[in-house]
Each structure stands twice: as C-alpha cells, then as structure tokens.
C-alpha positions in Angstrom: 22.9 0.5 103.4 26.3 2.2 102.8 26.3 5.3 100.7 29.6 6.5 99.4 30.4 9.2 96.9 31.7 8.0 93.5 33.5 10.2 91.1 34.8 13.8 91.4 31.4 15.5 91.3 29.9 13.5 94.0 33.0 13.7 96.2 33.0 17.5 95.9 29.3 17.7 96.8 29.6 15.2 99.6 32.6 16.9 101.2 31.2 20.4 101.0 27.8 19.4 102.5 29.1 17.2 105.3 31.6 20.0 106.3 28.8 22.6 106.7 29.4 23.1 110.4 33.2 23.4 110.1 32.8 25.9 107.3 30.3 27.8 109.5 32.8 27.7 112.4 35.3 29.7 110.4 32.7 32.0 108.8 33.1 30.9 105.2 29.7 29.4 104.3 28.7 32.5 102.3 31.9 32.1 100.2 31.7 28.3 99.8 28.2 28.3 98.3 28.9 30.6 95.2 32.3 29.1 94.6 30.8 25.6 94.6 28.1 26.7 92.2 30.6 28.0 89.6 32.9 25.1 90.0 30.2 22.5 89.5 28.7 24.5 86.6 32.2 24.7 85.1 32.5 20.9 85.4 29.1 20.5 83.8 30.0 22.7 80.9 33.3 20.9 80.4 31.4 17.6 80.5 29.0 18.7 77.9 31.7 20.1 75.7 34.0 17.0 75.8 31.3 14.4 75.9 32.7 10.9 75.6 36.2 12.3 75.6 36.1 13.1 79.3 36.7 10.6 82.0 33.9 8.2 82.5 32.8 9.4 86.0 32.3 12.9 84.7 30.5 12.2 81.4 27.2 14.0 81.0 24.2 11.9 82.0 22.1 13.4 79.2 21.3 16.7 77.4 20.4 19.8 79.4 16.7 19.6 80.3 14.5 22.4 78.9 13.6 23.7 82.4 17.3 24.3 83.1 17.5 26.5 79.9 14.4 28.3 81.1 16.1 29.0 84.5 19.2 30.3 82.7 17.0 32.5 80.5 15.2 33.9 83.5 18.4 34.6 85.4 19.9 36.3 82.3 16.9 38.6 82.1 17.3 39.3 85.8 20.8 40.5 85.1 19.5 42.7 82.3 16.9 44.2 84.6 19.6 44.9 87.1 21.7 46.8 84.6 18.7 48.7 83.2 17.6 49.7 86.7 21.1 51.0 87.5 21.2 53.0 84.3 17.7 54.5 84.9 18.8 55.8 88.3 22.4 56.7 87.4 23.8 54.5 90.2 27.2 54.6 88.7 29.6 52.0 87.3 31.0 50.8 90.7 27.5 50.1 92.1 26.6 48.3 88.9 29.7 46.1 89.1 29.0 45.4 92.8 25.4 44.5 92.1 26.5 42.2 89.2 28.8 40.4 91.5 25.9 40.0 93.9 23.8 38.5 91.0 26.6 36.0 90.4 26.6 35.0 94.1 22.8 35.0 94.3 20.3 34.8 91.5 22.7 32.9 89.2 22.9 30.0 91.6 19.2 29.2 90.9 20.3 28.1 87.4 23.9 26.9 88.1 23.2 24.3 90.8 20.3 22.6 88.9 22.5 22.4 85.8 25.1 20.5 87.8 22.5 18.1 89.2 21.0 17.5 85.8 24.3 17.0 83.9 26.8 15.6 86.3 26.5 12.0 87.7 25.3 13.0 91.2 22.9 10.6 92.9 20.1 11.8 95.0 20.9 9.2 97.7 24.3 10.9 98.2 22.7 14.3 98.8 20.2 12.7 101.2 22.7 10.9 103.3 25.1 13.9 103.4 22.2 16.1 104.6 21.5 13.6 107.4 25.2 13.7 108.4 24.8 17.5 108.7 21.8 16.6 111.0 24.1 14.4 113.1 26.5 17.3 113.5 23.6 19.5 114.6 22.4 17.0 117.2 25.9 16.6 118.6 26.4 20.4 119.0 22.8 21.2 120.1 23.3 20.6 123.9 26.1 23.2 124.0 24.2 25.7 121.8 21.0 25.3 123.8 22.8 25.7 127.2 24.8 28.7 126.1 22.4 31.5 127.1 21.8 29.9 130.5 25.5 29.5 131.1 26.1 33.2 130.5 28.1 32.7 127.3 28.1 35.5 124.7 25.7 35.5 121.8 28.4 36.1 119.2 31.8 34.3 119.0 33.5 36.3 116.2 33.1 37.8 112.8 35.2 36.1 110.1 37.7 38.2 108.2 36.2 36.7 105.0 33.6 39.5 105.3 36.1 41.4 103.2 34.9 39.6 100.1 31.6 41.5 100.5 28.1 40.3 101.2 24.6 41.5 102.3 25.9 42.1 105.9 28.3 41.0 108.6 25.8 38.4 110.0 26.6 36.2 107.0 30.2 35.9 108.3 29.5 35.8 112.0 29.5 32.8 114.2 26.7 32.8 116.8 25.8 30.6 119.7 22.3 32.1 120.0 20.5 35.4 119.7 17.8 37.3 121.7 14.4 38.1 120.2 14.1 41.9 120.6 10.4 41.6 121.1 10.4 39.1 124.0 14.1 39.0 125.0 14.0 35.3 125.0 16.8 33.2 123.4 16.5 32.0 119.8 18.9 29.7 117.9 20.0 30.0 114.3 22.4 27.2 114.1 24.5 27.7 110.9 22.1 30.2 109.3 22.5 34.0 109.5 19.2 34.4 111.4 16.6 32.3 113.1 13.7 32.2 110.6 16.1 31.0 107.9 17.3 28.3 110.2 13.7 27.1 110.4 13.6 26.9 106.6 16.8 24.8 106.6 15.2 22.6 109.2 12.2 22.0 106.9 14.5 21.1 104.0 16.4 18.7 106.3 13.2 16.9 107.3 12.2 16.6 103.7 15.5 15.1 102.8 15.5 12.7 105.8 12.1 11.4 105.0 13.5 10.0 101.7 16.4 8.3 103.5 16.2 4.5 103.3 18.1 3.6 106.4 15.9 4.3 109.4 18.7 5.3 111.8 19.8 8.1 109.5 16.2 9.1 108.7 15.5 9.6 112.4 18.7 11.6 112.9 17.8 13.9 110.0 14.1 14.3 111.1 15.1 15.0 114.7 17.7 17.6 113.7 15.3 19.3 111.4 12.5 19.5 113.9 14.9 20.8 116.5 16.1 23.6 114.2 12.4 24.6 113.6 11.4 24.6 117.2 14.6 26.3 118.6 14.4 29.0 115.9 10.9 29.9 117.2 9.8 30.7 113.7 6.1 30.8 112.8 6.9 30.2 109.2 8.9 27.1 110.1 6.0 25.5 112.0 3.7 26.1 109.0 6.2 24.6 106.6 6.9 21.6 108.7 3.3 20.5 108.3 2.4 21.9 104.8 5.7 21.1 102.9 5.9 17.5 104.2 2.3 16.5 104.0 1.2 18.1 100.7 3.5 16.1 98.4 2.3 12.8 100.0 -1.4 13.7 100.0 -1.4 14.9 96.4 -1.5 11.5 94.8 -4.4 10.5 97.0 -6.3 13.7 96.1 -5.7 13.0 92.4 -7.5 9.7 92.5 -11.1 9.6 91.6 -12.4 8.5 95.0 -10.6 11.4 96.6 -12.1 13.9 94.1 -15.5 12.5 95.0 -14.8 13.0 98.7 -13.6 16.5 98.1 -16.7 17.4 96.0 -18.9 16.0 98.8 -17.2 18.1 101.4 -17.4 21.2 99.1 -21.1 20.6 98.5 -21.7 20.6 102.3 -19.7 23.8 102.8 -23.0 25.8 102.8 -23.6 24.3 106.3 -20.2 24.6 107.9 -18.5 27.1 105.5 -19.2 30.3 107.6 -18.0 28.7 110.8 -14.8 27.4 109.1 -14.1 30.8 107.6 -14.4 32.5 111.0 -12.1 29.9 112.5 -9.5 30.5 109.7 -9.7 34.3 110.2 -9.1 33.9 113.9 -6.2 31.5 113.3 -4.5 34.0 110.9 -5.0 36.9 113.3 -3.5 34.7 116.1 -0.6 33.8 113.8 0.1 37.5 113.1 -0.4 38.5 116.7 2.3 36.0 117.9 4.9 38.5 116.7 2.9 41.7 116.2 5.9 44.0 115.8 7.5 41.8 113.2 4.2 41.5 111.3 3.8 45.3 111.3 7.3 46.0 110.0 6.9 43.4 107.2 3.5 44.6 106.1 4.7 48.3 106.1 7.8 47.4 104.1 5.6 45.6 101.6 3.2 48.5 101.3 6.1 51.0 100.8 7.8 48.8 98.2 4.5 48.3 96.3 3.6 52.0 96.2 7.1 53.2 95.2 7.3 50.5 92.5 4.0 51.7 91.0 5.0 55.4 91.2 8.7 55.4 90.4 9.9 52.4 88.4 7.5 49.9 86.9 9.6 48.1 84.3 13.1 47.8 85.8 12.7 48.9 89.4 15.1 50.9 91.5 18.2 48.8 90.9 18.9 48.2 94.5 17.3 48.1 98.0 17.1 51.5 99.8 17.1 52.4 103.5 13.7 52.4 105.1 12.3 55.0 107.5 12.1 54.8 111.3 8.5 53.5 110.8 10.0 50.1 109.7 13.0 50.3 112.1 15.3 51.3 109.2 14.9 48.0 107.5 15.8 48.2 103.8 12.9 48.7 101.4 13.0 45.7 99.1 13.8 43.2 101.8 11.8 40.5 103.7 9.7 39.5 100.7 11.0 38.1 97.4 8.0 39.2 95.3 7.7 42.7 96.6 11.5 43.0 96.6 11.6 42.0 92.9 9.1 44.6 92.0 10.9 47.3 93.9 14.4 46.4 92.9 14.0 45.0 89.4 10.4 45.9 88.3 8.0 43.8 86.3 10.9 42.5 84.2 12.7 40.9 87.2 9.5 39.7 88.7 8.6 37.8 85.6 12.1 36.5 85.2 11.8 34.6 88.4 8.0 33.9 88.3 7.9 32.1 84.9 10.7 29.5 85.5 9.5 28.9 89.1 5.8 28.3 88.0 6.9 26.1 85.1 9.1 24.0 87.4 6.4 23.9 90.1 3.9 22.5 87.6 6.4 19.9 86.3 7.2 18.5 89.8 3.5 18.6 90.8 2.5 16.4 87.9 5.4 14.1 88.5 4.6 13.9 92.2 1.1 12.7 91.3 2.5 9.9 89.1 5.7 9.0 90.8 7.2 8.9 94.4 10.4 10.5 93.1 8.5 13.8 92.7 7.7 14.1 96.4 11.0 15.6 97.5 11.3 18.1 94.7 7.7 19.2 95.3 8.4 19.7 99.0 11.5 21.7 98.2 9.6 24.0 95.8 6.8 24.4 98.4 9.5 25.4 100.9 11.0 27.9 98.5 7.5 29.3 97.9 6.9 29.7 101.6 10.3 31.3 102.1 9.6 33.8 99.2 6.8 35.3 101.3 9.0 36.1 104.2 12.6 36.4 103.0 14.7 37.3 99.9 15.5 34.0 98.2 18.5 35.3 96.3 20.6 36.1 99.4 19.9 32.7 101.0 20.5 30.2 98.1 24.1 29.8 99.2 22.8 27.5 102.0 20.0 25.9 100.0 22.3 24.6 97.3 21.7 20.8 98.1 18.0 21.3 97.3 18.8 23.1 94.0 21.2 20.3 93.0 18.5 17.7 93.8 16.0 19.6 91.6 18.5 19.1 88.8 18.9 15.4 89.7 15.1 15.0 89.5 14.9 16.5 86.0 17.6 14.0 84.9 15.7 11.1 86.5 12.4 12.2 84.9 14.1 12.5 81.5 15.6 9.1 81.6 12.6 7.2 83.1 9.9 5.8 80.9 7.4 4.7 83.4 6.9 5.2 87.2 7.1 1.5 87.9 10.5 1.3 86.3 11.7 4.1 88.7 10.4 2.2 91.7 12.1 -1.0 90.5 15.4 0.9 90.4 15.2 1.7 94.1 13.5 5.1 94.4 11.7 4.9 97.8 7.9 4.6 97.6 
C-alpha cells in the first residue's frame, strides 16, 4: 500500500516528520516543533475563516470539536496563571515576557496541534507511515550510535548556534552520539531526544503508531525501531510503558464485555485467598523498580516533596511563576522539574494544575469510551496513556515539541469520531481492526 501526502497540510506534516533526523543533526528540532505548530494553526484558522472560498485541499473538514475548545480554554488559563504568578512574586517584565514565549513554545502546543489535526485534511495513515520512516532512519543509524562508545568516539558532537533562540537548556540544541549514566557509568543512548528517558517515551509512541500500520514491512520497521529506542535508553519508565500503553487499549474492549466482567468479578471474589500474597509481590516489585536507580528515585522523590511543601506554604493559587534552583540535596536540580503535576502546583498553583487536568481527563474519558466501541480509539488511548506515564517522570510542556505527531493524531481522531455515525462504518472505510 502506497501512502503519499496530498495537499499542503499533509505535505508540511510529512516533510517535517520524515526529516526528524536531519533536523536533529543540525540542532533545530526544538525550533521546528513550535514553528510547525503555529504555522499549522494559522492554516487551520485561515481555513475556518475562508471556508469554501479557500482551495479545496485546505478546506476545513468540519467545525472545531468541543474538546479542542476545552484545550484552548485550559491553555489560556495556564497563561493567566503564569502572569499572575509573576506579578505575585515581582519577577519583572523581562522574565514575564520570556516565560510567555516559553508558554507559546510549550503549553500552547497542546491545543494548537490537535486543532490542526481536527480541522485540516490530514489523514492518520500519513502520520503513521511517516513515523515508520523515522523508524527506518533510526535503524539505519543505530549501528553507528551503538558502536560509538566502544570505538572511543566523543559523547557530544556539537551544540547548535540555534540555542541563541532560547530554550530550557543547551541539551535541546546539542547533537549526541550517546551519554554515560552517572550512577553506573555505562553508556545510554538518547537518539534524537535531549535525554535518554525521553527517548524511551518516543520509542513507545513509535511502537503505538507502527502497530496501526497496514503494511507489515513498515509495521515491523517501526516496532523494531521503537523497541530499540526503549532498550538502548535503559529507562524503567519505557519498559513499563511498552507493556501498559500497547496492551491496555487492546484489552479494554474485552474487559468491557459481559463475560469479561464476570471473569473479573470471579477473580476479585477469590482475592481473599491470594490477595495478601499478590500485594506482597507487588510491593516487592515496586521496591525493586525503585532500587534499580536508587539515586535517581531519591532525587525525584525529594524534588516532589520540596515542591509540594513550598506550594502549600508559599503560593497555593498561582504558584511561584517559574522553577527555582534546588539545593545540594537534589543535586541542584530545579524545583518544579521531573514531574508534571508537582511542577504545575509549584510553578502555577492550583489554577495551572486544573487548567491541564480538566481537558486531559475529559479527553482521556472520550478516547477510552471510543476505544471500547471502535478500533480507531486504540491509538489515541495509547498516546494519552503514554502522556500520563510521562507526566509522572518529566515535564510535558518542555517535551511536546517532539511529541507533535501524537497531538496531531489526537485531533484527527476527534474529527473521525465527529464524522462517523457507527463503528462498523469506520471499519468499512479502512480503519484497521
């Protein structure tokens, strides 16, 4: 099956995604993501404004779904919380402007990319095939990357001059062959991500996309590339996500059936016999998971505790406005990092926390219901499960610039759900079962 982009929107998305590795090679990925978001959102706004007057291959595919408006409302409240936090702490006009630009490059993308997917004529199969092409790039380059530390090649090749545009740190503009884990001094690979655990998340998303690919050759390429990224990153979060985020969307329709509920109730009723043993096993597994990287776990838990206590004591409603340097106890890691939810409370308070929580939960419920009734919901549900997993270990807003294909697909799914009357009709139109 040949998949080719049609129309300006699809060609922009296709070219940007398939050129992921070349963009990484010159250190511009952090710039490309936000620019793409605002360009696609501008096209979507123009399409909605002109309607039938615009060229046929840019006409809106339907009205803006309600969930997209909810995301826009949430991200607007996020910006308001940012301004309020800066005013409360007298951070000054320059810091407020800088943080607002950061919002435009981060949180705003959570609404802009789904808008583009929901309004512009972008097909999910184009996104899926392009993601598999990125997987092919990854497999071709993998031998050189994996051999680099054993050949004595340097970890870092160079830092791009594009870092002058500003960002969370120089690692977003740096081209790496590999890095060393400071705890064990063994090599870890991050591919085109700024650090290894994030590469594992991108690997999970690649596997999710590849599993929906209709052509088996491309599917195997995408799955192999995604699994390689997860294993080479040596991320605990990636291993958990590989199982949970791929299996849960496929098991959900079975659990929803009556016979499955009967089986679950039977198992639950017998929990009195084996429940204590299962609990002990689960506790041991969790402790083993944390002990695999004890130093990392300690730093993360300490950061979360500090963020929680300072949020309660200092700034409940609008937070501190920005992350703050941490003490030696947490290896000087910024307070308000390494956890989306604690970071939101610390930086933007309850207002920012709810601004992200409400649209995320609403979208999650929507895709869960659709995944039960229709195979088209499996990929969106897997994506949101991956985002949820990521939120407990990283800050989502500084990583959306690489997760944009998933956000566009979430918008495509909302469009498909709005235009489909019955699940069987969707299957008849070619959505993989």
